[in-house]
N, C-alpha and C positions, 0 to 999 in steps of 0.2 A: 504494500500500500504506500503510495507516494506521501512524502511529508507535506503537511500543509502549514501555512502561516496562520497568524491570527485571523479570525473571521472579520470581514468588513463590518463596520458599525451600521446599525439600522439608522434610518434617517433621523428619528427623534434623538437617538443617542449621539449622533454626529452634531446635531443642533445644540444639545446640552453641553457637549464638549467644547464647542466653539464659544458658547455663552460663558462657560467657566473660564476659558482662556482670556476672553475680552475683559471679564470682571477681574481676573487676577492681574492683568496688566494695569488696569486702573488702580486697583488696591495697592499693589506693590510699588507703583510709581508714586502714589500719594503718601503711603504710610511706611514704605520700605519693608523690612523683614518683620515688622510688628503687625502687619495686616493679619486679621484673623481669618481662618478658613471658613468659619461660620458666616462671617460677613460677606465673603466672596461667594459662597453658595447662595446666600440670600439675594445678593445683587444679581446673580445669574438666574434667579428664579427656580432653583432646584434645592433639594435637600442635601444635607451634609453627606449622607450615604452615597448619593450620586457622585458627589465630588470625589469621595474616596474610591469609588469603583473605577473612575477614570485616572485618578492620581493618588496612589497609595500613601505618598508622603508629601509634606510641604515642599521639599526640595524638588520632587518630581513635577509638581505644579509650576514652581518658579521656572525650572528649566524648560518645561514644555511651553510656557507662556513666552519666554524669550525666543525660543526656536520658532514658534509660530509667527512672531513679529518678523524675524529674519526671513522666513519662508514667504510671507506676504510681500515683503520688499523684493525679494529675488524673483518670485513668481509673477510679479507685475510686468517684467520685461517683455514677454511675448505680446501682451495686450497693448502696451505702449507702442511697440514697434509696428503693430498691426494698424494702429489708429493715427500715428504721427510719423513724420519723416525721422530718420535715425538721430539727427542732431537735436531735434526738438524732443524726441523721446528720451534721449540722454539727459537733457536739461530737466525734464519733468521728473525723471527718476531721481535726479540729484536732490530735488525738493523732498521727495519721499525718504531718501537716505538721511537727510538732516532730521526729519521727524522721527525716524527709527532711532537715530543716535540719541535724540532727546529722551525718548522712552527708555532706551537702554541706560542712560545716565541716571534717570529718575528711579530706575529699578536697581541701582547700584548696590545698596545695602542687602537687598534680597539675593542678588546674584553672588555677592561675596559670601553669603551664608551657604549657598550651594557649593561654592568652591571650597569653603572650610570643611564641608562634610565629605569632600572627596569627589565631587562632581566637576564636570568641565563643560559648562554650557556653551563655551566659545569654540569647541573643538572643530566645528565645521564652518565657522563664520567666515574666515578669510577666504577659503576656497569657494564658498557659495557666492560671496560678494564679488570675488575676482571673476568667476564664471559669468555672472550677470553683466559686469562691465565689459568683459570680453565679447559677449554676444552683441552688445550695443555698438562697440567699436568696430566689430567686423561688419555689421550691417551698414554703418556709416562709411566704412572704407569701400564696401561693395557698391554703394550708390554715389560715392565721390564726395560726400558731405563732410566726412571726418578723415583725419590723417590715418594712415595705415601703420605708422611706426611708433605707436604709443604703447607703453607698457601699462597694462591694466592696474598693476599695483601702484604705479605712480599716481594714477587717477584716484585710487582708493586712499592713498596717503594724503593727497590734496583735499579730498572730501572730509577725511577725518580731521584734518587741521581746520577746515572751515566750520566743522561742527562744534569746535570749542567756542568759537565766537557766537554761535547760536544759543549758548547757554542763557543769555539774557534776552528777554523778549524785545527790548528796544534795539537790539542788534540784528533782528531778523531781516530787515530791509538791506542792511549792509551785507549780510550773508548772501542774499539773493544776488546782489551785484557781484560778489566774489564768484558765485557759481556761473553767472553770465560770462565773466572773464575767463573762467576755466573752460567753458564750452567754446568760447571764441578761440582760445588757444588750441583746442582740439580740431577745429575746423580745417579742412583742406583748403589751401590757397595755392594757386599756380604761382610759381616764381616768375617775376618779370625779368627779362634780359637786361 
């Protein structure tokens, strides 16, 4: 008999899981590691037993919430590229990256608690982010809107730097201008003789 993986979740269980993850992000971003699981379950509109069926420990919930935010960011690339030219899709994705980093920073205490317990919520982050950026850069190189000689990790490090400035709401407009400059630097321009 062939080995089987975990059964796919029923639609209602999937919805409950999504609501729990969204509530967890809100709670851990607002209250850090002190957020209560009871409050998260209540905010998600489910009982505490449902929370524990999906996430047997606090650390499992924190890690899943963080990874879910990462997946949302990275999984947005195909839709952005389907609806926008690659250079515009890249710029739109950068705004989402800044929001993702703000959420990650607000969840800092909770994420540090996961690391202290032996977890590694960031194990796949760099690879996932690099793959997302690579996809956008390749699409832009293919249509001629973005340079083909850009290292995706350089873009990632530039975005990480810009995200530090985004920590204060009054700097968000400045961060937008920084991202515009970054995309402008990525655009392909023919050299004039």
